[in-house]
C-alpha positions as CSV (number, residue, x, y, z in Angstrom):
1,M,12.9,-3.7,-2.1
2,K,13.5,-5.2,-5.7
3,K,11.7,-3.4,-8.7
4,R,8.5,-4.9,-9.0
5,A,4.9,-4.3,-9.0
6,I,4.1,-2.7,-5.7
7,V,0.0,-2.3,-6.2
8,V,-2.0,-4.0,-8.6
9,V,-5.6,-3.0,-10.3
10,D,-7.2,-5.6,-11.5
11,P,-10.7,-6.0,-12.2
12,E,-10.6,-9.6,-10.7
13,I,-9.2,-8.5,-7.7
14,M,-11.4,-6.1,-5.2
15,S,-13.2,-4.9,-8.3
16,G,-10.1,-3.0,-9.4
17,T,-9.5,-1.3,-6.4
18,P,-5.8,-0.6,-6.1
19,C,-4.5,-2.9,-3.6
20,F,-1.3,-4.3,-2.5
21,A,0.3,-7.0,-5.0
22,G,0.3,-11.2,-4.3
23,T,-3.0,-9.4,-1.2
24,R,-6.6,-8.2,-1.5
25,V,-5.6,-5.0,0.8
26,P,-6.2,-2.5,-0.6
27,V,-3.8,0.5,-0.2
28,R,-5.8,3.0,0.8
29,S,-6.8,0.9,4.0
30,L,-2.8,1.7,4.9
31,L,-3.4,5.6,4.3
32,D,-6.5,5.5,6.3
33,Y,-4.4,3.8,9.4
34,L,-2.2,6.6,9.1
35,E,-4.7,9.3,8.6
36,G,-6.3,8.5,11.6
37,G,-3.2,8.0,13.7
38,D,-1.9,4.4,13.5
39,T,1.2,3.3,13.4
40,L,2.5,1.6,10.2
41,D,3.2,-1.9,12.9
42,E,-0.6,-0.9,13.7
43,F,-1.8,-1.5,10.1
44,L,0.8,-4.6,9.4
45,E,-0.8,-6.3,12.6
46,Q,-4.3,-6.2,11.0
47,F,-3.0,-6.7,7.6
48,P,-0.4,-9.8,7.7
49,T,-0.4,-10.2,4.2
50,V,1.2,-7.0,3.1
51,S,5.0,-7.5,4.2
52,R,6.6,-4.0,5.7
53,Q,9.0,-3.9,3.4
54,Q,5.6,-3.6,0.8
55,A,3.8,-0.9,2.7
56,I,7.3,1.7,2.7
57,A,7.5,0.9,-0.9
58,F,4.3,2.2,-1.1
59,L,4.6,4.9,0.5
60,E,7.8,5.7,-1.1
61,Q,6.3,5.6,-4.5
62,A,4.0,7.8,-3.8
63,S,6.6,10.4,-2.0
64,K,8.3,10.6,-4.8
65,E,5.5,10.9,-7.5
66,L,3.6,13.8,-5.4
67,L,7.4,16.0,-4.8
68,A,7.7,14.7,-8.6
69,T,4.5,17.1,-9.3
70,A,4.8,19.8,-7.1
């Protein structure tokens, strides 16, 4: 994915909840799906405004940030 915002925090969108850029889908929704045992494909079916590239880029970014602090 090109270097651009994956997650946007904007008080005008979902009251500032971190959302996937260009959508109103909170990134927490993806984490909730995965924690609940659902697959990425199941999440993407329910939230078609989120692209596979966005979801994977978010997970990669979160992983890098977590590992950098470990």
